[in-house]
N, C-alpha and C positions, 0 to 999 in steps of 0.2 A: 223256271220251276225246276228245282233240283231233285235228284234221287236220294233217298236216305242212306246213310252209312251204317247206322246201328239204331237200336231202339232208344238210345239215350242221347244221341248226337245227331246234328243235322248241319247242312251247309247251305249258304245262301245262293240265290240265282246268279248274282254277279260273280261270286267266286267260282261257282260250278261252271257257268258258261264261259267265263274267262279262262278257265283251266281246261276247257274241252279240246285243247289242241291235240290231245292224244287220240281223240276221235278223228281229228284231221279237219283243218279248215277246208280241205278239198272236198270231203264228204258234204260239209255244210254248203259248199258252193255248187254241189251237184255232180262233180266229177273229180278224178284225181288230177292234181296239178302241182308243179314245183312251186315252192314259196317265191313270191315276187317281192322285189324291193318296193317299199311304200312310195307312192308318188307324192310329190310336194303339193301343197294347196294350189288350186288353180289361180291364175292371175285374172282378176276381174277384167271384163271386156272394156270397162271404162264407161263414162257417161253417167248421167243422173239415174238411169233406170237399169243399172247392172244386175239388180235382183229380180227383174222381170215384173210381170203383172199376174193377178189372180182374181178369181171371183168365188163367191160362196153364199151360203144361207139363202137359197132361192125361195121366192114366194110366187103366187100367181101373177103379181104385177111388178116384180122386180127382183133384184139380187144385190149383193154387195160387191163393189169392185175395189181392188186393193193395189197399191204399189208403195214402194219406199224410195225416197231420194237418197242415194248412197253411191257417189262416184268412187269411193274407196271403202267398200263394205266392211273390211276387217279392221279398219282404223277406228279409234274412238270417235263417236258421232257420225260414223260413216263417211267422214271426209267433208261434212257439210258445215257451214257456218252456224253459230248458235242464234238463228233468227228465223222467224216464220217465212215460208216461201209459198206464194200463190201458185196453184197448179190447175190448169184447165183440163177438163175431161169431156169426152163426147161418146155417145152411144148411137150405133147405126144399125139399120136393118140389113146391111150388106157388108161384105168383107172389104170392099173398096171405099167405104165411108162416103158414098155418094148420096145416100138417103139417111141423113142424120135424124134420129128420133128425139134425143135429148142432149143438151150440153150444159155445162156450168163450170164454176170455179170453186175449188176448195183450198184450204190452207193446211200445209204440212208444217207441223210445229216441232221444234227441237225437243221439247219435253216428252214427246212420243216418237222420237227417232225419225222425224220427218216422214211418218207413214200416213197414208190416206185410207180411210174406210168409207167410201161413198155409198150410201144406202139408196138405191134407185127405187122409184115408185112410178106408177102410171104407165107401165109397159103392158103389152098384150100377153095374155096367158099362153103357155105351151108353145113357145117359139124361140128360135135362136136369135141372138144379137151379138154384135161386135163392139168392142170398146177400146179406148186408148187414152193416154194422158199426154200433156204437153207442159213443159216448164223451162224457162230460160232458153228458149229457142230449140229445145231438144224434144223430140217426139218419142214416146215409149214404143216398145213392141205392141202389136195388137193382140188382144185377147178375145176369146169367144165364150159366151155363156148363154144360159137359157132360163126362161121362166118356167115354173111348173104349171100343170093344168089346174083349172079352177076346181075348187073343192066340189066333189060329187060328179065331175065330168067323167063320162064313160071312156075308158081307155082299153086299148088292145094290147099294149106292150110297154114295158119299162126295162131298160138295161142299165145296170150300174156295176161298178167294181169296188172292192174294198181292199185296203192294204194297211200294214202296220210295221213297226220295228225296223227302222232304216238306219243302221249304224254306219256312219261315214267311213270309218276305218276298215270295215270288213267287206266292202264291195262297192261297185257302182250301181246307181239306181236305174239300171236298164229295164227293169220291169215296167217303169212308167212309159218308156218308149213303146213297149208292146201294147199298152192300153190305148195309145193313139189310134191304133187300127181296129179297136173293138166297138166303135160306134156307140159310145156310152152316152147316157143322159145325165149321169151323176157319178162322182167319185167320192167315196167315204173313207176317211182316214181314222183308224181306231187307236192311235196313240203311239208313243215313242217316235215322234216326229224328229226329235234330236236325241242324242245320247250325251249325258254329262260325263260319262266315264270313258277311259281308254279301253280298247278292245281286249288287251291281254293276250292276243293271238297274232298270227301273221297279219300284218297290216298292208292293205292295198294302197291306202292313203292315210295321212295323219291329221289329227286335230291341230297339232302344233301349238297347243295352249293347254294349261292345266284345267282341272275341273272347274266349271263356272260356279261362282257364288254371288257376284254382284250383278247389277243390271247391265252394265257394259259387257261383262263376261257373257251373259246369256244372249245379249244382242249379237255379239260377235259369233257365237256358236250357231245361232239361227242363220245369220248371214252366210256363214261358211256352207251350211247345208243347202241354202237357196242357190248357191253358185253351181250346183249340179245341173247340167243342161237338160237332162231328161226330166228332172223334177220341175224345172221351170216350164218346160213344154206342156207337161200334164196340167199344171196350174193354169196355163193360158188356154188350154183346150176345152176344159170342162168346169162346171161349178162344183165346189167341194162342200161336203159336210164334215166337220172334224170334232173329235174329242181327244182328250189326253189320257195317258197312263202315268207311269211314274218317272221315266227318264227325262221328261221335260223339266223336271225339278230335281229329284234325287231318287235313286233306286229304292224301291219298296217303301216309300213314305206312305203314311196313313194319316190323313187329316193334319194335325199339328205335330205329329210324331215322325222324326226322321229315322232312317236306318241306323245312323250313328249315335242315336239317343242324345242329340243336341238339346239344350234347353228350349222349350217350345217357343219362347219369345225370339230367340236367336234364329230358330228354323223358320218361323213365320216371316221374318224379314227376308230371308233367302227365298221363301215361297213367293212373296210379293214381287221380288225382282224377276223370278222365273215366269210368273203369270203375266206380268206386264210385257216381257219380251215375247211371250207366246202370242198374246193378243196383237202386239205390234206387227207380227210377221205372218199372221194367218188372216184369210178373208172373212173375218167375223164382223157382225154388225156393231155399230157404235154403242148400242145399249149393253153389249157384253164387256165394255171397257172395265178393267178391274178397278176395285177400290182397295188398295193395300193388298192383303193376302186373300181377298175374296173376289170371285168372278163367277157369274152365272153362265154356265156352259150348256147345261142340259136343255133340250128343246124338242119340239114335235114338228114334223113336216108331213103334210098330207098330199099325196100324189093322185089327184082326182079321186075316183072311186076304187082305185086299184090297190094302193099301198099307203099305209101310215107308218112313219118312222119315228120311234122314240129314241133319241140320242142321249145316252146316260153319261154322267160323271161319277166314276167309281173311286176317286181318290180324295177329293176335297172334303167330303163329309163322313168318311168311313171311320169306324172304330179302329183302335189299334189292333194289330194282329194278335190273336189269342195265343196263350201258352208260350210267350216269349221270355218268361222269367228264367234267368240263368243262361240264356242263349243270345245270339246276335240279335240286333234290332231288325225289324222287318219280318219277312216270311221265313218259316222253318218247316221242315217236314217232321211231323210229330206222330208218335204212335198212340199216345194217350192224351187226349185234349178235350175233356167234357165242355170246356168253355166255348169251343167252336160251335156247339149246339145251342148256346144261350140265345134266347129270342132278342135280348138287348143288343147283341152284336149286329151292327148295321153296316152294309156295304155302301149304300147310297144316301144314308141319312133319312130320318123320318119324313121330312117335308118332300124330298124328291121321290121317296117311295110312295107316298100318298098320291102325288102328282102322276106317277107312272101307272099305278093301279086304276086310277080314275080315267086316265087317258085311254088305257086299253079297254076298259069297260064301255066307254062312250064311242069308241072308234067305229065309223061307218064303213071302213075299208074292207075289201075282200081279204087282203093279206096284211098282217101286223108284224112289223119288224122292230126288234129291240137291238139297237146298235150300241155295243159296249166293248171294252178292251180285252176281256178275259175269256178263258174257257169256263163256261157256266156249268157243264155237266160234272157230276161227282166223278172223281178219279181216285180209286183205291190203289195205293202204292204198297210196297212191302219193305220192311227193314231187312237188314242182313240176317236177323234172327227169324224172319218170316212173319213178324207182326204187321197187322194192318196199319197203314199210316197215311197222313194227308198233308198237303201243302197249305199253309195257313194264309198266304198272301192272296190266294184266289178265292173263289166262291166256296170252296171247301172249308175255309176259315170262318165263313158266315152262312152256315148251312140253314139256319132257321130263316134268314132273310131270303135265301133262294127258294126255300119251300113255300114261303108266303106268296112269292110271285108265281110259282108254278101252280099252286093251289088256286090262285085267283084266275089264272088262265083257264083252268079246268072248270071251276065252279061258275064262272061268268060266261063260259062258252065263247071265249074270244075267237074270232074268225082267223084261222090259219096263222098261228103265231110262229115266227121264225126268229132265232137269235143268231147274231154274228159276233165274232170276237177275234182276238189276236193274242199278243203277249208271249205265248209259249213257243214261238218260233217253229211251228210245225202245223201241218194240216190235221184237222179233226172233223169228222162228221158223226154226230151223236143223236140218239133219241133222248130227249129231256123228259124224265119221269119224276113224279113226286117221290116215289120209293123205287130206286133202281134194283133193290133186292127182290122185288116182285117181278119175276121173269114174265109172267102172264099179263102184267099191266100194260095197257096201251100208252104210247108216248102222248104227252100233252102239247109238245112243241118239237120243232126240229132245230138243230144247231149246226152251223158251219163256222169253223175257225180257220183263219188263214195263216199260212206260214209267213216268215219275215221277208221284207224286201231284201235285206242283206245279212241280218244278225245271225250268228251261229246257232244252229238248232240244238235241241236237247238230244242226248245220246239215244240213237235209234234202238239198239238192242235192249237197253235198260227199260225204255218205255214200252217197247213191243212185248216185253215179258209181263207187263201189267195187264195186257188185254184180256187174258182169260178171266180175270177177276172183274172185268168191266164189259159185260156182254152188250151193254147199251151203246158201246162205241162201234160205229159201222165202218170207220176208216181212220187210219193214222199213218202219217209219213213226216219224218223230221229231217231227212237228209237233203232236201231241196228247198231252194228259195223261190219266191214268186209272189202271187197275189190271187184273188178270187174274183171271178166274173159271174154275175147273176142276171138271168133274164126272167121277168115276171109277166105272166099273162093271167087272165081271169081263171083259167083252168089248171095252170101248171107253173111251178117254180123250178127253173133249171139252174144248176150251179156247176161251173167249170173251175177246177183247181188248176191254175196256170203256173208253170215253172219256167225259170230262166236257166239255160244250160250251164252258164258259168258267170257268177257275179264279179269275178276277178277280171273279166274281159269286158271293156266298155262297149263292145259291139255284140255282146251276147244276145242270143235269140230265145224266144219263148215258145212253149208248146203246152197243150192240154194234157195233164197227167191222168185225170179221171173226171168223170161227170156224174152228177147225181140229180135226181128229180124228186119233187114233192107234189103230189096231186091235191087239188082243191078238196078240202074236207077230210084229208087222210094224213095226219101227222106222221112223220117218219120218212127219211130219204131212202131212195132205191137207186141202184146204178142206172144211169140213163144210157 
C-alpha cells in the first residue's frame, strides 16, 4: 500500500515497496545493519522428502496430511520420473509410532507434481497425532497435527498464530522458529506465501529465477520457499489454515484482471498455473483441487463452542480496482474516486459474501473470527496537496462491500467479531466502525493486522502522519517484522504482536512488542 505523491498521480505497491531502500532495509529488518551479500539458494538435503511434511484443514475427526516427492526440488518435475508412485502413510497416537491409529497407501501422480493430500477421517476429536510417509525405502520426517474439538464442546482456551508476506529475498523465515515455542493449536497463513517478483532492495538470498508464469515456474518457486528450514518445521509442528493474497499469482491482480493489463484469457492461463502450484504445495483437502483457473478456498472451521473461523478469498472473485483509468493496473492511491463507493464493487464476490453473512448469523460460537489477507479498516491518506485519498487495492476500494459486512455484524448482533489481516507489512490494531467519522460510535468489531514475516514495511513516518485523521486506529508499527499470537478464552481475547530482532540473521530471536486484549461482549482492543 503506497503513499500518494500528488492529487493526480499515484504509485503502486510493488514500485513503492521495492524502492523503499531509502527507508532502509535495516529499518524493515528491525535494526540498523550493513548490507549483506545475497546467499545462494540452499542445496536440498536430498531424498524423496526434501520438502518436508505438513498438515492442515483440521476437522473434529481428522485433518489433511501433505508431502511432495521431490529429490531435486528445483529441477523440472522435482527430479522424479513421470510415473505414479505408491506412498505408504501412517498416523499414530505417539511420537514414537508405537500406537498406530491408521495407515494406508496413496498414489503420488506426476500430473500433480507427485504431491499427496491424504484426508484423514475417523480420528478422535481434540487431540494430537503424529504422521509420516514412506516410499521407495525412504521414510519422511515425522509431522504432528491435531483434530479440533467437537462442535459445541465446551472449551477453556485456544492459542493460534497468524502470519503473512514472506519474501524469500528479503530475509530468513526465523519467525516460524519462534512459533515452535508458543504452544499453538493452529497456525493461520493470510497470504503472500511466495513472491513472484524480485525484491528490488538489498537481498539476503535470491530467487535465482525470473518471474514465474508457467506451472513449472510456480512449482519451482514454491519448492524454493519450502526449502527454508524454519518454514518446514512450522508446517511439521502444527495444522495450518491458509488463504492467498496476490503474490501467489501476480501483484495486485483482481479476478481475471492482471496488474499489467494482460488479456483476460492470457492471464487466466497464468492464474490456473499458479493456483495448481499453490494447491500442490499447501496442505489443502482434495476437494479444493483447482479446475483450471478456479479453486474453492474459502471455508468455515468451528472450534468447539469457543471460536468459529471464516477464511476468506479476497482475490479470485473481486471486481477490478476502481478508478484505474489512465493509471497503472492494480491498486492506486486516489483522491477522488466515487466508484469505490459503488455497491456493485465486490471484494469477495456475491456468492462468497452471502455465505459469509449467513455463516456469521448462524454461528453458535462465543467468538467469531474473519480471517482474510488485508487491512479492513478505513485508512484516510493525504495527497501532497492535502486532499483526502484512499488505496484502491484494499477494502477502501470496496467500501460498500465492507459496510455491508460491518452492518450485518451490528444488526445481527454477531457474538464478539474479530478480523485479522496482513498484506500491508505492518502491525495495526483498529476499531471497526460502520462510520469512522462518528467519533462517538461504538466499534462493531476489533481488527488485528500482522506485519510481514520478511517483506519490507511501508514507510513509518509517512503512515504515522495519517494517524490523526484515523482515530479508530489504536496502534501502528511498520519498522519491524514478525507475526501475531492470539489466545482465546470464553471471557477474553489476548493478542501479542511478536517481532524478530533481525530477519537478515538466520539465528534471529523474537520478542513481544505489544499486547492487546478484547473482553467478551465489548468490541475494541485495549493494552493488555
